[in-house]
PLY file of the C-alpha trace (Angstrom):
ply
format ascii 1.0
element vertex 63
property float x
property float y
property float z
element edge 62
property int vertex1
property int vertex2
end_header
-7.50 -58.13 17.97
-4.76 -60.77 18.25
-2.64 -58.99 15.64
-2.81 -55.66 17.49
-1.83 -57.27 20.82
1.10 -59.05 19.14
2.20 -55.79 17.48
2.07 -53.91 20.80
4.08 -56.71 22.46
6.77 -56.65 19.75
6.91 -52.85 19.81
7.31 -52.80 23.60
10.18 -55.31 23.40
11.90 -53.23 20.70
11.43 -50.05 22.76
12.89 -51.78 25.82
15.97 -52.84 23.83
16.42 -49.33 22.39
16.22 -47.78 25.87
18.65 -50.34 27.33
21.13 -49.83 24.49
20.99 -46.02 24.72
21.50 -46.11 28.49
24.40 -48.58 28.12
26.08 -46.31 25.57
25.45 -43.33 27.85
27.03 -45.13 30.82
30.09 -46.02 28.71
30.52 -42.42 27.53
30.11 -41.18 31.11
32.85 -43.57 32.25
35.18 -42.41 29.47
34.51 -38.65 29.66
33.45 -38.35 33.30
30.52 -36.09 32.44
26.79 -36.73 32.63
24.97 -36.61 29.34
21.42 -35.30 29.51
21.38 -34.90 25.72
21.44 -38.66 25.11
18.54 -39.13 27.54
16.54 -36.48 25.67
17.41 -38.12 22.33
16.26 -41.49 23.68
12.95 -39.92 24.74
12.53 -38.34 21.29
13.27 -41.66 19.57
10.70 -43.46 21.74
8.08 -40.76 21.03
8.73 -40.94 17.27
8.44 -44.74 17.26
5.17 -44.62 19.22
3.85 -41.94 16.82
4.80 -43.99 13.73
3.22 -47.17 15.11
0.06 -45.16 15.84
-0.05 -44.02 12.20
0.54 -47.58 10.97
-2.28 -48.88 13.17
-4.63 -46.15 11.87
-3.79 -47.09 8.26
-4.73 -50.73 8.93
-8.23 -49.86 10.16
0 1
1 2
2 3
3 4
4 5
5 6
6 7
7 8
8 9
9 10
10 11
11 12
12 13
13 14
14 15
15 16
16 17
17 18
18 19
19 20
20 21
21 22
22 23
23 24
24 25
25 26
26 27
27 28
28 29
29 30
30 31
31 32
32 33
33 34
34 35
35 36
36 37
37 38
38 39
39 40
40 41
41 42
42 43
43 44
44 45
45 46
46 47
47 48
48 49
49 50
50 51
51 52
52 53
53 54
54 55
55 56
56 57
57 58
58 59
59 60
60 61
61 62
């Protein structure tokens, strides 16, 4: 039980960093180009979904 909680905690921290980094990059590109980028937001969502999916598979393999 402790291992799963620790894993979820680490994963959530990593996800938070990924989201922050993608939004920072997006803000920089918006400043440079002056256009809003919905594509990067969609890519960030896809990345988050893939990571959650992979961690789900890893957790299933452990059981």
